[in-house]
C-alpha positions as CSV (number, residue, x, y, z in Angstrom):
1,M,0.0,-0.1,0.0
2,N,1.4,3.2,-1.0
3,V,0.4,7.1,0.2
4,I,1.5,10.0,-0.8
5,I,1.3,12.9,1.5
6,T,2.4,16.8,0.3
7,G,3.9,18.7,2.8
8,G,4.9,16.0,5.3
9,T,7.9,17.2,7.5
10,K,5.9,19.0,10.2
11,G,2.4,19.4,11.7
12,I,-0.4,18.0,10.7
13,G,1.2,16.2,7.4
14,R,4.6,14.8,9.5
15,A,1.0,13.1,12.0
16,I,0.0,11.9,8.8
17,A,2.4,10.4,7.2
18,A,3.7,8.8,10.6
19,T,-0.4,7.0,11.3
20,F,-0.1,5.8,7.9
21,A,3.6,4.4,7.9
22,D,2.3,2.8,11.6
23,A,0.2,0.6,9.6
24,G,2.2,-0.5,7.2
25,F,2.0,2.0,4.1
26,N,4.7,3.2,2.2
27,V,5.4,6.5,2.6
28,A,6.2,9.3,-0.3
29,I,6.6,13.4,1.0
30,C,7.9,16.6,-0.5
31,A,8.3,19.2,1.4
32,R,10.6,22.7,1.0
33,T,13.2,22.3,3.0
34,K,15.9,19.2,2.0
35,D,17.2,18.8,5.4
36,D,13.8,18.1,6.8
37,L,13.2,15.7,4.8
38,E,16.2,13.7,5.2
39,A,16.1,13.9,9.0
40,M,12.4,13.0,9.0
41,R,12.9,9.8,6.5
42,M,16.4,9.0,8.4
43,L,13.7,8.4,12.0
44,F,10.9,6.6,10.0
45,L,13.9,4.2,8.8
46,K,13.9,3.4,12.3
47,I,11.1,3.4,13.2
48,F,9.2,1.7,10.6
49,P,12.1,-0.7,9.1
50,K,9.6,-2.5,7.0
51,I,8.2,0.6,4.6
52,E,9.8,2.1,2.0
53,I,10.2,6.3,2.8
54,L,10.6,8.7,-0.9
55,T,11.2,12.2,-0.4
56,M,11.5,15.0,-2.7
57,A,12.5,18.3,-1.9
58,V,9.6,20.1,-3.9
59,D,8.3,23.8,-3.7
60,M,4.3,23.2,-4.7
61,S,3.7,26.5,-5.9
62,V,6.0,25.9,-8.8
63,K,4.2,23.5,-11.4
64,N,7.7,22.0,-12.8
65,E,9.0,20.7,-9.2
66,V,5.0,19.3,-8.7
67,L,4.9,17.8,-12.0
68,A,8.7,16.0,-11.4
69,F,7.7,15.3,-8.0
70,A,5.0,13.1,-9.7
71,K,7.3,11.3,-12.2
72,Y,9.9,10.3,-9.6
73,V,7.0,9.0,-7.5
74,S,5.7,7.1,-10.7
75,T,9.1,5.7,-11.5
76,K,9.6,4.2,-7.6
77,W,5.8,3.0,-8.0
78,K,2.9,1.4,-9.9
79,K,0.3,2.3,-7.7
80,V,-1.0,4.8,-5.1
81,D,-3.2,4.1,-2.9
82,V,-3.3,7.6,-1.1
83,L,-2.8,10.9,-2.4
84,I,-3.0,13.8,0.6
85,N,-2.5,17.0,-0.8
86,N,-2.1,19.0,2.6
87,A,0.3,21.1,1.6
88,G,-0.7,24.8,2.3
89,I,0.9,28.2,3.3
90,F,-0.7,31.1,5.2
91,I,-0.7,35.1,4.9
92,P,-2.4,36.8,6.8
93,G,-4.1,40.0,5.5
94,E,-7.0,41.8,4.5
95,I,-7.9,41.9,0.3
96,H,-7.2,45.4,0.3
97,K,-4.4,45.8,2.0
98,E,-2.1,42.6,1.4
99,G,1.1,42.9,-0.7
100,E,0.7,42.7,-4.6
101,G,1.2,38.9,-5.3
102,V,-0.3,37.4,-2.2
103,L,-3.3,35.8,-3.9
104,E,-0.8,34.4,-6.4
105,K,1.1,32.5,-3.9
106,M,-1.3,31.1,-2.1
107,I,-3.4,30.3,-5.7
108,Q,-0.2,28.6,-6.4
109,T,0.3,26.5,-3.3
110,N,-2.8,26.0,-1.8
111,L,-4.9,25.2,-5.0
112,Y,-2.4,24.8,-8.2
113,S,-0.5,22.0,-6.2
114,A,-3.1,19.9,-5.7
115,Y,-4.8,20.4,-9.1
116,Y,-0.9,19.7,-10.8
117,L,-0.2,16.7,-8.4
118,T,-3.4,15.0,-8.5
119,R,-4.1,15.5,-12.5
120,A,-0.6,13.8,-12.2
121,I,-1.3,10.5,-9.9
122,L,-4.8,9.6,-11.4
123,P,-2.9,7.4,-13.5
124,L,-2.0,5.5,-10.8
125,M,-4.5,4.8,-9.3
126,L,-7.2,4.9,-12.3
127,P,-6.4,1.7,-13.6
128,N,-7.3,-0.2,-9.8
129,R,-10.5,1.3,-9.8
130,K,-10.1,2.3,-6.2
131,G,-8.3,4.9,-4.3
132,H,-8.6,7.9,-2.0
133,I,-7.7,11.4,-2.4
134,F,-7.7,14.3,0.7
135,N,-7.5,18.2,0.2
136,M,-7.1,19.8,2.6
137,S,-8.7,22.8,2.7
138,S,-9.6,25.3,6.3
139,V,-12.2,26.5,7.9
140,A,-11.6,29.6,6.4
141,G,-13.2,27.7,3.4
142,I,-16.3,27.4,4.3
143,A,-16.3,31.0,6.1
144,A,-14.6,34.1,6.1
145,Y,-13.1,35.9,8.5
146,P,-11.2,38.6,10.0
147,N,-7.5,39.0,8.0
148,G,-8.1,35.7,6.2
149,G,-7.7,37.4,3.2
150,S,-6.3,36.0,-0.3
151,Y,-5.5,32.4,2.5
152,S,-9.2,32.2,3.2
153,I,-10.0,32.5,-0.7
154,S,-7.6,29.5,-1.5
155,K,-9.1,27.7,1.0
156,F,-12.9,27.9,-0.7
157,A,-11.3,27.2,-4.3
158,L,-9.5,23.9,-3.1
159,L,-13.1,23.0,-1.5
160,G,-14.5,23.7,-4.9
161,F,-11.7,21.5,-6.5
162,S,-12.8,18.9,-4.2
163,K,-16.0,18.9,-4.8
164,V,-16.0,18.8,-8.4
165,L,-12.7,16.3,-8.6
166,R,-15.2,13.9,-6.3
167,E,-18.3,13.9,-8.9
168,E,-15.8,13.2,-11.2
169,M,-14.4,10.4,-9.0
170,K,-17.9,8.7,-7.9
171,D,-18.2,6.2,-11.1
172,K,-14.3,5.1,-11.0
173,G,-13.9,3.9,-7.9
174,I,-11.8,6.6,-6.3
175,K,-12.9,8.3,-3.2
176,V,-12.6,12.0,-2.5
177,T,-12.6,13.3,1.1
178,T,-12.3,17.3,2.1
179,L,-10.8,18.0,5.7
180,I,-11.7,21.1,6.9
181,P,-10.3,20.9,10.3
182,G,-9.7,24.6,12.5
183,A,-7.0,25.9,14.8
184,T,-4.3,22.5,14.6
185,W,-1.1,23.2,16.6
186,S,2.0,23.7,14.1
187,N,4.7,25.7,13.6
188,S,2.7,28.7,12.5
189,W,0.7,29.0,16.5
190,A,4.5,28.6,17.2
191,G,5.2,31.0,20.5
192,V,1.5,31.8,20.8
193,D,0.4,32.4,24.4
194,L,-2.4,29.8,24.5
195,P,-3.3,26.7,26.6
196,E,-2.7,23.3,24.8
197,S,-6.3,22.2,24.6
198,R,-7.4,25.2,23.1
199,L,-5.9,24.0,19.9
200,M,-6.5,20.3,18.5
201,Q,-3.5,18.5,18.3
202,A,-2.2,17.3,14.5
203,D,-2.8,13.2,15.6
204,D,-6.4,13.9,16.0
205,I,-6.2,15.2,12.6
206,A,-4.3,12.1,11.5
207,K,-6.5,9.6,13.3
208,T,-9.7,11.5,11.9
209,V,-8.0,10.8,7.8
210,F,-7.1,7.2,9.1
211,A,-10.8,6.5,10.3
212,A,-12.3,8.1,6.8
213,Y,-9.7,6.0,4.8
214,N,-10.8,2.7,6.5
215,L,-14.6,3.2,6.0
216,G,-16.0,0.0,3.8
217,G,-15.9,0.4,0.1
218,S,-19.6,1.7,-0.2
219,A,-19.2,4.2,2.1
220,V,-17.1,8.2,1.8
221,V,-17.1,10.6,4.1
222,E,-17.4,14.0,1.7
223,E,-16.3,16.7,3.7
224,I,-15.0,16.7,7.7
225,I,-15.4,19.5,9.3
226,I,-13.3,19.2,12.7
227,R,-13.1,22.3,15.2
228,P,-10.8,22.6,18.9
229,Q,-13.7,22.3,21.6
230,L,-14.1,25.4,22.7
231,G,-14.8,27.0,18.7
232,D,-12.4,28.4,16.4
233,L,-10.1,31.3,17.3
């Protein structure tokens, strides 16, 4: 069994990678920083010695790098069972105040990356008439909020992409799930003066993903909204 996770060295992506690796999946991970990837690869080889681990440094905002990652995976694996489009970037701001190019950067990273990678990986899924694609949106993709700006726009767009893909894959045996998490502990929240219980843990998101994956073949969770118990921040 093979799983791809983008943005897989930190936060939610790393927790998802560990969860699938623990279940015996071979794991392909990309992220921007080569050193982080190598450190994670060495750790996973020690903890999960029976699985195959593929890594590649990729800037998911660059189409050619996304496609190069897909090509690399396809040279190693003949099929992909799970694709998790997790990579994303958050730049806070308001539409009328944020810097030039912010929208483009977040659309490229948060939407186009999932579009390009999904198109490139589907040939490794469609012949088997089985597989699962998870797209990482956000509560910012279902409701606008202050200082969300272009980030919110990009996550609304990703939710739309996921809905269309779900319709297209219905009769092809491939499940599509949109993940819509609220505030979750990650590097972007580092240094925030809040109790640990105020935000969700990345492991809880990973467990939710794996539970959705493990449903029977006739059922699919189309969207998962998961928030901190005390609500959004």
